[in-house]
ChimeraX commands (.cxc) that place a marker at each C-alpha (Angstrom):
marker #1 position -83.03,59.95,-39.42 radius 0.5
marker #1 position -80.00,57.89,-40.41 radius 0.5
marker #1 position -76.81,57.73,-38.39 radius 0.5
marker #1 position -73.97,59.84,-39.74 radius 0.5
marker #1 position -70.25,60.16,-39.13 radius 0.5
marker #1 position -67.98,63.17,-39.60 radius 0.5
marker #1 position -64.76,62.23,-41.39 radius 0.5
marker #1 position -61.71,64.50,-41.50 radius 0.5
marker #1 position -58.75,64.18,-43.86 radius 0.5
marker #1 position -55.51,64.15,-41.84 radius 0.5
marker #1 position -53.03,62.89,-44.44 radius 0.5
marker #1 position -51.90,63.99,-47.87 radius 0.5
marker #1 position -52.59,61.84,-50.94 radius 0.5
marker #1 position -49.22,62.84,-52.41 radius 0.5
marker #1 position -47.02,59.76,-53.05 radius 0.5
marker #1 position -49.88,57.38,-52.25 radius 0.5
marker #1 position -51.17,54.60,-54.52 radius 0.5
marker #1 position -53.89,55.55,-56.98 radius 0.5
marker #1 position -56.43,53.36,-55.17 radius 0.5
marker #1 position -55.97,55.33,-51.95 radius 0.5
marker #1 position -56.36,58.65,-53.79 radius 0.5
marker #1 position -59.52,57.30,-55.43 radius 0.5
marker #1 position -60.90,56.27,-52.04 radius 0.5
marker #1 position -60.38,59.82,-50.74 radius 0.5
marker #1 position -62.23,61.20,-53.75 radius 0.5
marker #1 position -65.02,58.70,-53.19 radius 0.5
marker #1 position -65.40,60.02,-49.65 radius 0.5
marker #1 position -65.58,63.57,-51.02 radius 0.5
marker #1 position -62.25,64.66,-49.56 radius 0.5
marker #1 position -59.53,66.35,-51.58 radius 0.5
marker #1 position -57.67,68.81,-49.36 radius 0.5
marker #1 position -56.05,68.56,-45.95 radius 0.5
marker #1 position -58.19,69.14,-42.83 radius 0.5
marker #1 position -61.48,69.14,-44.75 radius 0.5
marker #1 position -64.43,67.39,-43.14 radius 0.5
marker #1 position -67.46,65.63,-44.58 radius 0.5
marker #1 position -70.60,64.38,-42.90 radius 0.5
marker #1 position -71.40,60.98,-44.42 radius 0.5
marker #1 position -74.08,58.38,-43.83 radius 0.5
marker #1 position -72.85,55.57,-41.60 radius 0.5
marker #1 position -73.08,52.58,-43.94 radius 0.5
marker #1 position -70.87,49.48,-44.24 radius 0.5
marker #1 position -69.51,50.81,-47.55 radius 0.5
marker #1 position -68.41,54.12,-46.03 radius 0.5
marker #1 position -66.95,52.37,-42.97 radius 0.5
marker #1 position -64.98,50.06,-45.27 radius 0.5
marker #1 position -63.58,53.01,-47.20 radius 0.5
marker #1 position -62.56,54.76,-43.98 radius 0.5
marker #1 position -60.99,51.57,-42.60 radius 0.5
marker #1 position -58.99,51.03,-45.80 radius 0.5
marker #1 position -57.16,54.38,-45.39 radius 0.5
marker #1 position -56.89,54.97,-41.61 radius 0.5
marker #1 position -53.59,56.81,-42.06 radius 0.5
marker #1 position -55.29,59.46,-44.24 radius 0.5
marker #1 position -58.66,60.00,-42.52 radius 0.5
marker #1 position -60.04,60.18,-39.00 radius 0.5
marker #1 position -63.57,59.80,-37.68 radius 0.5
marker #1 position -64.18,63.00,-35.73 radius 0.5
marker #1 position -67.74,62.45,-34.55 radius 0.5
marker #1 position -70.54,59.92,-34.71 radius 0.5
marker #1 position -74.07,61.34,-34.75 radius 0.5
marker #1 position -77.38,59.58,-34.28 radius 0.5
marker link #1:1,2 radius 0.2
marker link #1:2,3 radius 0.2
marker link #1:3,4 radius 0.2
marker link #1:4,5 radius 0.2
marker link #1:5,6 radius 0.2
marker link #1:6,7 radius 0.2
marker link #1:7,8 radius 0.2
marker link #1:8,9 radius 0.2
marker link #1:9,10 radius 0.2
marker link #1:10,11 radius 0.2
marker link #1:11,12 radius 0.2
marker link #1:12,13 radius 0.2
marker link #1:13,14 radius 0.2
marker link #1:14,15 radius 0.2
marker link #1:15,16 radius 0.2
marker link #1:16,17 radius 0.2
marker link #1:17,18 radius 0.2
marker link #1:18,19 radius 0.2
marker link #1:19,20 radius 0.2
marker link #1:20,21 radius 0.2
marker link #1:21,22 radius 0.2
marker link #1:22,23 radius 0.2
marker link #1:23,24 radius 0.2
marker link #1:24,25 radius 0.2
marker link #1:25,26 radius 0.2
marker link #1:26,27 radius 0.2
marker link #1:27,28 radius 0.2
marker link #1:28,29 radius 0.2
marker link #1:29,30 radius 0.2
marker link #1:30,31 radius 0.2
marker link #1:31,32 radius 0.2
marker link #1:32,33 radius 0.2
marker link #1:33,34 radius 0.2
marker link #1:34,35 radius 0.2
marker link #1:35,36 radius 0.2
marker link #1:36,37 radius 0.2
marker link #1:37,38 radius 0.2
marker link #1:38,39 radius 0.2
marker link #1:39,40 radius 0.2
marker link #1:40,41 radius 0.2
marker link #1:41,42 radius 0.2
marker link #1:42,43 radius 0.2
marker link #1:43,44 radius 0.2
marker link #1:44,45 radius 0.2
marker link #1:45,46 radius 0.2
marker link #1:46,47 radius 0.2
marker link #1:47,48 radius 0.2
marker link #1:48,49 radius 0.2
marker link #1:49,50 radius 0.2
marker link #1:50,51 radius 0.2
marker link #1:51,52 radius 0.2
marker link #1:52,53 radius 0.2
marker link #1:53,54 radius 0.2
marker link #1:54,55 radius 0.2
marker link #1:55,56 radius 0.2
marker link #1:56,57 radius 0.2
marker link #1:57,58 radius 0.2
marker link #1:58,59 radius 0.2
marker link #1:59,60 radius 0.2
marker link #1:60,61 radius 0.2
marker link #1:61,62 radius 0.2
view
């Protein structure tokens, strides 16, 4: 079983650059306080690290 992380949206995409809004959509987030369980890959980690003011890693699962 692959490692997963739970990502929560904590910031609004309103008045943010289009690239940051697109990154949120790529993570599957579109509304405040929603969470997604995603596979822990370098691509997902890079997306999360590019918008740390909009998302938060809630939990890391093995």
